[in-house]
C-alpha positions in Angstrom: -10.0 4.0 10.8 -7.9 7.1 11.3 -5.0 5.1 12.9 -5.1 2.8 9.9 -4.8 5.8 7.6 -1.8 7.1 9.6 -0.2 3.7 9.5 -0.5 3.4 5.8 0.8 6.9 5.3 4.1 5.9 7.1 4.7 2.8 4.9 6.4 2.4 1.5 4.1 2.8 -1.5 5.0 -0.7 -2.7 4.0 -2.4 0.5 0.2 -2.6 -0.2 0.6 -4.1 -3.7 3.3 -6.5 -2.5 1.0 -7.7 0.2 -2.0 -8.0 -2.1 0.1 -10.0 -4.6 1.5 -12.3 -1.9 -2.0 -12.7 -0.4 -3.6 -13.6 -3.7 -1.0 -16.2 -4.7 -1.0 -17.7 -1.2 -4.8 -17.9 -1.0 -4.9 -19.6 -4.4 -2.2 -22.1 -3.6 -3.6 -23.0 -0.2 -6.7 -24.3 -1.9 -4.6 -27.1 -3.5 -2.6 -28.0 -0.4 -5.2 -30.2 1.3 -5.3 -32.5 -1.7 -1.5 -32.5 -2.1 -1.0 -33.4 1.6 -4.0 -35.7 2.3 -5.4 -37.1 -1.0 -2.4 -39.5 -1.3 -3.3 -41.0 2.1 -7.0 -41.3 1.3 -6.1 -42.9 -2.1 -3.7 -45.4 -0.6 -6.3 -46.2 2.1 -8.9 -47.0 -0.5 -6.3 -49.0 -2.4 -5.5 -51.1 0.7 -9.2 -51.8 1.2 -9.6 -52.9 -2.4 -6.7 -55.4 -2.0 -7.7 -56.7 1.4 -11.3 -57.2 0.5 -10.8 -58.1 -3.1 -13.1 -55.2 -4.0 -12.7 -54.0 -7.6 -14.8 -50.9 -6.9 -12.4 -49.8 -4.3 -9.5 -50.3 -6.6 -11.4 -48.4 -9.3 -11.9 -45.5 -7.0 -8.2 -45.5 -5.9 -7.1 -45.5 -9.5 -9.4 -42.6 -10.4 -8.4 -40.6 -7.4 -4.7 -41.1 -8.3 -5.4 -39.5 -11.7 -7.0 -36.5 -10.0 -4.0 -36.4 -7.6 -1.6 -36.2 -10.5 -3.5 -33.3 -12.2 -3.7 -31.5 -8.9 0.1 -32.0 -8.3 0.8 -30.5 -11.7 -1.3 -27.4 -10.9 0.4 -27.2 -7.5 3.8 -27.1 -9.2 2.8 -23.9 -11.0 1.3 -22.1 -7.9 4.0 -23.3 -5.6 6.8 -22.1 -7.9 5.3 -18.7 -8.2 5.2 -18.4 -4.4 8.8 -19.4 -4.1 9.9 -16.7 -6.5 7.7 -14.1 -4.7 9.6 -14.6 -1.4 12.7 -13.4 -3.0 11.2 -10.8 -5.4 8.8 -9.2 -3.0 10.6 -9.6 0.3 14.3 -9.3 -0.4 15.0 -7.7 3.0 13.8 -10.8 4.9 15.4 -13.3 2.6 18.7 -11.5 2.4 19.0 -11.2 6.2 17.3 -14.3 7.6 17.4 -16.8 4.7 20.3 -18.7 6.3 18.3 -19.2 9.5 14.9 -20.4 8.3 15.7 -21.4 4.7 16.3 -25.0 5.7 12.5 -25.5 5.9 12.2 -24.6 2.3 15.1 -27.0 1.5 13.2 -29.8 3.2 10.0 -28.9 1.3 12.0 -29.0 -2.1 13.3 -32.4 -1.4 9.8 -33.6 -0.4 8.4 -32.2 -3.6 11.0 -34.0 -5.7 10.3 -37.3 -3.9 6.6 -36.9 -4.2 6.9 -36.2 -8.0 8.8 -39.5 -8.4 6.4 -41.5 -6.2 3.4 -40.2 -8.0 4.9 -41.2 -11.3 5.7 -44.7 -10.0 2.2 -45.0 -8.6 0.4 -44.0 -11.9 2.8 -46.2 -13.9 2.3 -49.3 -11.7 -1.5 -49.7 -12.1 -1.0 -51.9 -15.2 2.6 -53.0 -14.7 3.3 -54.1 -11.2 2.0 -56.9 -8.9 -0.9 -55.7 -6.7 0.8 -55.7 -3.3 4.1 -54.5 -4.7 2.3 -51.6 -6.3 0.6 -50.8 -3.0 3.8 -50.9 -0.9 5.6 -48.6 -3.3 2.7 -46.1 -2.8 2.9 -46.2 1.0 5.8 -43.6 1.2 3.7 -41.1 -0.9 1.7 -39.7 2.0 4.8 -39.5 4.1 6.6 -37.3 1.5 3.5 -35.1 1.5 3.7 -34.7 5.2 7.4 -34.0 4.9 6.7 -31.1 2.6 4.2 -29.7 5.1 6.9 -30.1 7.7 9.3 -27.8 5.8 6.8 -25.1 5.2 5.4 -25.0 8.7 8.9 -25.0 10.1 9.6 -21.8 8.2 6.4 -20.2 9.1 6.6 -21.1 12.8 10.1 -19.7 12.9 8.7 -16.4 11.5 6.2 -16.4 14.4 8.6 -17.4 17.2 12.2 -16.9 15.8 15.1 -18.5 17.6 18.2 -20.6 17.0 20.7 -17.7 16.3 22.7 -15.0 17.8 22.3 -11.5 16.5 25.3 -9.3 15.8 24.1 -7.0 13.1 23.1 -10.1 11.2 22.3 -13.7 12.4 25.2 -15.8 13.3 25.8 -19.1 15.1 22.7 -20.7 13.7 21.4 -23.7 15.6 19.5 -25.7 13.0 17.5 -27.8 15.6 16.3 -24.8 17.5 15.5 -22.9 14.2 13.3 -25.7 13.1 11.6 -26.8 16.3 10.5 -23.5 17.5 7.9 -23.0 20.4 5.1 -22.7 17.8 6.2 -25.5 15.5 4.4 -28.4 17.3 1.0 -26.8 17.7 1.1 -25.2 14.3 2.2 -28.3 12.4 -0.2 -30.8 13.9 -3.1 -28.3 13.6 -2.2 -27.7 10.0 -1.6 -31.4 9.1 -4.9 -32.6 10.6 -6.7 -29.7 8.9 -5.4 -30.9 5.5 -6.6 -34.5 6.1 -10.0 -33.3 7.4 -10.5 -30.9 4.5 -9.6 -33.4 1.8 -11.8 -36.0 3.4 -14.8 -33.7 3.5 -14.2 -32.4 0.0 -13.9 -35.8 -1.6 -16.8 -37.2 0.3 -18.8 -34.2 -0.7 -18.5 -35.1 -4.3 -20.2 -38.5 -3.7 -22.7 -36.9 -1.4 -23.9 -34.8 -4.3 -24.1 -38.1 -6.3 -26.2 -39.6 -3.6 -28.6 -36.6 -3.6 -29.0 -37.1 -7.3 -30.1 -40.7 -6.9 -26.8 -42.6 -7.4 -27.1 -45.1 -4.5 -24.7 -47.8 -5.9 -21.7 -49.3 -4.1 -19.4 -47.0 -6.0 -20.9 -43.8 -4.5 -21.5 -45.3 -1.1 -17.8 -46.4 -0.8 -16.6 -43.2 -2.4 -18.5 -41.2 0.4 -17.9 -43.5 3.4 -14.1 -43.9 3.4 -13.1 -40.2 3.1 -15.9 -39.1 5.3 -15.0 -41.6 8.0 -11.4 -40.2 8.0 -12.7 -36.7 8.3 -15.3 -37.5 11.0 -12.7 -39.2 13.2 -10.3 -36.3 12.9 -12.9 -33.5 13.5 -13.0 -33.7 17.3 -9.2 -34.2 17.3 -8.8 -31.1 15.2 -11.0 -29.1 17.6 -8.7 -30.0 20.5 -5.6 -29.3 18.5 -7.0 -25.9 17.5 -7.7 -25.1 21.1 -4.1 -26.1 22.0 -2.7 -24.0 19.2 -4.7 -20.9 20.3 -3.4 -21.4 23.9 0.2 -21.6 22.6 -0.4 -18.3 20.8 -1.7 -16.9 24.1 1.6 -17.8 25.8 4.1 -17.2 23.0 2.5 -14.4 21.0 0.2 -12.5 23.4 -0.3 -9.5 21.0 -1.5 -11.8 18.2 -3.8 -13.5 20.7 -5.2 -10.0 21.7 -5.8 -9.3 18.0 -7.6 -12.7 17.5 -9.8 -12.0 20.5 -10.0 -8.2 20.0 -8.8 -7.5 23.6 -8.0 -3.8 23.9 -6.7 -3.5 27.5 -4.8 -6.0 29.6 -7.3 -7.3 32.2 -8.7 -10.4 34.0 -12.3 -11.7 33.6 -12.1 -10.8 29.9 -15.3 -11.6 27.9 -15.3 -13.5 24.7 -16.8 -11.7 21.6 -18.1 -13.9 18.8 -17.5 -11.7 15.7 -17.9 -8.0 16.4 -15.7 -5.1 15.2 -13.0 -3.3 17.1 -13.1 0.5 17.0 -10.1 2.8 17.3 -11.1 3.9 20.8 -11.1 0.2 22.0 -14.9 -0.3 22.0 -16.4 -3.2 20.2 -19.4 -2.9 17.9 -21.8 -5.8 17.4 -20.9 -9.4 18.1 -22.1 -11.8 20.8 -20.5 -11.0 24.2 -20.0 -14.0 26.6 -18.8 -12.7 30.0 -15.4 -14.0 31.3 -15.1 -16.7 28.6 -11.9 -15.4 27.0 -10.0 -15.6 30.3 -11.5 -19.1 31.0 -10.5 -20.4 27.6 -7.0 -18.9 27.9 -6.1 -20.1 31.4 -9.1 -22.3 32.5 -10.2 -19.7 35.1 -11.9 -16.3 35.1 -9.0 -14.6 36.9 -6.6 -15.4 34.0 -5.0 -12.1 32.8 -5.2 -11.6 29.1 -2.7 -9.1 27.5 -4.3 -6.3 25.5 -3.3 -4.6 22.3 -2.5 -1.4 24.2 0.2 -3.1 26.2 2.6 -2.3 23.3 3.0 0.9 21.2 0.7 1.3 18.3 3.5 0.8 15.8 4.2 -2.7 17.3 0.7 -4.1 17.0 -1.9 -4.9 14.4 -4.2 -1.9 13.5 -7.8 -2.1 14.5 -8.8 -3.2 11.0 -6.1 -6.0 11.0 -7.2 -7.1 14.4 -10.8 -7.3 13.3 -9.9 -9.3 10.2 -7.9 -11.8 12.3 -10.7 -12.0 14.8 -13.4 -12.7 12.2 -11.1 -15.3 10.5 -10.5 -17.0 13.9 -14.2 -17.0 14.8 -15.2 -18.5 11.4 -12.8 -21.3 12.0 -14.3 -22.0 15.4 -17.8 -21.8 14.2 -17.3 -24.2 11.3 -15.4 -26.6 13.5 -18.2 -26.7 16.0 -20.8 -27.4 13.3 -18.6 -30.1 11.8 -18.4 -31.8 15.2 -22.2 -32.0 15.2 -22.1 -33.5 11.7 -19.5 -36.1 12.7 -21.5 -37.0 15.8 -24.6 -37.6 13.6 -22.6 -39.9 11.4 -21.1 -41.8 14.4 -24.6 -42.2 16.0 -26.0 -43.7 12.7 -23.2 -46.2 12.6 -23.5 -47.1 16.2 -27.3 -47.6 16.0 -27.7 -48.9 12.5 -24.3 -49.8 11.2 -25.1 -47.7 8.1 -24.8 -44.2 6.8 -27.5 -41.7 7.8 -30.5 -41.8 5.4 -31.5 -38.1 5.8 -31.1 -35.9 2.7 -30.3 -33.1 5.0 -27.3 -35.0 6.3 -26.0 -35.4 2.7 -26.7 -31.8 2.0 -24.6 -30.8 5.0 -21.9 -33.3 3.9 -21.8 -31.8 0.5 -21.3 -28.3 2.0 -18.7 -29.5 4.5 -15.9 -29.6 2.1 -16.5 -26.0 0.9 -16.7 -24.9 4.5 -13.4 -26.6 5.3 -11.7 -24.8 2.4 -13.0 -21.5 3.8 -11.5 -22.4 7.2 -8.1 -23.2 5.6 -8.1 -19.7 4.2 -9.1 -18.3 7.5 -6.4 -20.2 9.3 -3.7 -18.5 7.2 -5.3 -15.1 7.5 -5.3 -15.5 11.3 -1.6 -16.5 11.3 -0.3 -13.9 9.0 -2.6 -10.9 9.7 -2.5 -11.4 13.5 1.4 -11.2 13.4 1.4 -7.7 11.8 3.4 -5.5 11.6 6.1 -8.1 11.9 7.4 -10.4 9.2 9.9 -11.9 11.6 8.2 -11.5 15.0 9.8 -8.6 17.0 12.9 -8.6 14.7 11.8 -7.3 11.3 8.8 -5.4 10.1 7.0 -6.1 6.9 7.8 -2.6 5.7 11.5 -3.3 6.2 11.5 -6.4 4.1 9.5 -5.2 1.1 11.1 -4.8 -2.3 12.1 -1.4 -3.7 10.2 -2.1 -7.0 7.8 0.7 -8.0 4.2 0.2 -6.8 2.8 0.6 -10.3 4.9 -2.4 -11.5 3.7 -4.5 -8.6 0.0 -3.6 -9.4 0.6 -4.6 -13.0 2.2 -7.9 -11.9 -0.8 -8.6 -9.7 -3.1 -8.1 -12.7 -1.0 -10.5 -14.8 -0.9 -13.1 -12.0 -4.7 -13.0 -11.6 -5.2 -13.6 -15.3 -2.7 -16.5 -15.3 -4.3 -18.1 -12.3 -7.8 -17.8 -13.7 -6.5 -19.6 -16.8 -4.6 -22.2 -14.7 -7.5 -23.0 -12.4 -10.0 -22.9 -15.2 -7.9 -25.5 -17.0 -7.7 -27.6 -13.9 -11.5 -27.6 -13.5 -12.0 -28.3 -17.2 -9.6 -31.4 -17.0 -11.3 -32.7 -13.9 -14.8 -32.3 -15.3 -13.7 -33.9 -18.6 -12.3 -36.9 -16.6 -15.6 -37.1 -14.6 -17.7 -37.1 -17.8 -15.5 -39.7 -19.5 -15.6 -42.0 -16.5 -19.4 -41.6 -16.1 -19.9 -42.7 -19.7 -17.6 -45.7 -19.1 -19.6 -46.7 -16.0 -22.9 -46.3 -17.8 -21.6 -48.4 -20.7 -20.5 -51.1 -18.3 -23.8 -51.1 -16.6 -25.7 -51.5 -19.9 -23.5 -54.4 -20.8 -23.7 -56.2 -17.5 -23.7 -59.6 -19.3 -20.2 -58.7 -20.6 -17.1 -58.9 -18.5 -17.2 -56.5 -15.4 -16.1 -52.9 -15.7 -12.5 -52.3 -16.6 -11.6 -56.0 -17.0 -8.0 -55.2 -17.8 -7.6 -52.7 -15.0 -6.5 -51.7 -12.4 -4.5 -55.0 -12.6 -3.9 -57.5 -15.4 -2.6 -57.5 -19.0 -2.1 -54.1 -20.6 -4.3 -55.1 -23.5 -6.5 -58.0 -24.5 -8.3 -58.9 -27.7 -11.7 -57.3 -27.8 -14.9 -57.6 -29.8 -15.3 -54.5 -32.1 -18.5 -53.6 -30.4 -16.9 -53.5 -27.0 -13.8 -51.6 -28.1 -15.2 -48.1 -27.8 -16.6 -48.8 -24.3 -13.5 -50.4 -22.9 -11.3 -47.6 -24.3 -13.1 -45.2 -22.1 -12.6 -47.1 -18.9 -9.1 -45.9 -17.9 -10.5 -43.8 -15.0 -13.6 -43.2 -13.0 -15.9 -40.6 -11.5 -14.4 -38.7 -8.7 
């Protein structure tokens, strides 16, 4: 704790509020990213199922998910734009010196954002106006643009972790674009991130219908709404566990000090034990946690004799503080713990399908499925905490410290800005939840009205495909006017 106090005393006053402001906006925005990256794929997958099997319920789900996707995209525009401005406003030292090297990633993300906006508009427009398969094929590029946006952001972040592709003569020159994008950490970080987005979106969407199942809604609508996204997530869960292990091993080789922080390794040694949780003290001792002898060396190099670099191998000014190391360690361990539990959940689901060709019947399974989405959102937050806190004190690894990049704006102004941003974000996210809940209520009323009039034409007779309007009996007008969406 004393070393942390000394460290803070030697940094600019505006560093702490700048960090807190960036951390808050990034933590808020990252909650939307899984849906921006992966919800288009899950929606298109459901759309394809509906067309191939002539299943109106699947088409209904796809259409309703597309509406949620559009609302989420609009909110993401707000939070993403704020983040873009903050890079220049809070960290002018980094952007001014290094922007020419890693800025291409942000350019790729901007183009992907533009294309995604156009494709979402076409997709929403096409439900009533395009031929079914034409509409579907126009939607296929939508998940690809989402992945392209993730490509740009991860390219920039991986460069900050393992910078390359330039010569340094006072300032970066002779920039090699290919090397600046495809850094040593790009591959492990990108695939780990992309699969995490698909896995998280799958569990969150499935969790909504798991809650419906627990409340007694056992119809085809809720069964299908649960099964498709949960199957995607369950398939990717063991894949993600392996990708996470590969990414951690890449950190071990390319960023040994960050790895030491993630595993709270104080001194360089072999036969290093693994600590699950625990707290690093300023004298190098570890309080609490579960100690597993030699496991850290085995995980890093597949044998107990593997040497693991410790935090004390570099000067104190060039490594995370004990508090930062403990934060990165806890975030990393939470990811590992949640991932391990999700593998058990996915195996339970696979066993049920192998034995019975059906979803599990246990209420405990659906309770866990409902919580899985929330747990995944927590791990997404933990992933970015591990990545960013573990890299401290560097904003560009081994080339620029965070304190060198921070703005010269007074600390008081930054604290005031943080307060304003918090208020704005509470309003924005509150509006988002209000809109989604309003849509859910409207869709549920439409479904209940359709069920009550089963002798009448099936739900949403003029959607998702068919004439834009048809003559209706006055008594049916109110019900059909509410059937432009569905419960998500």
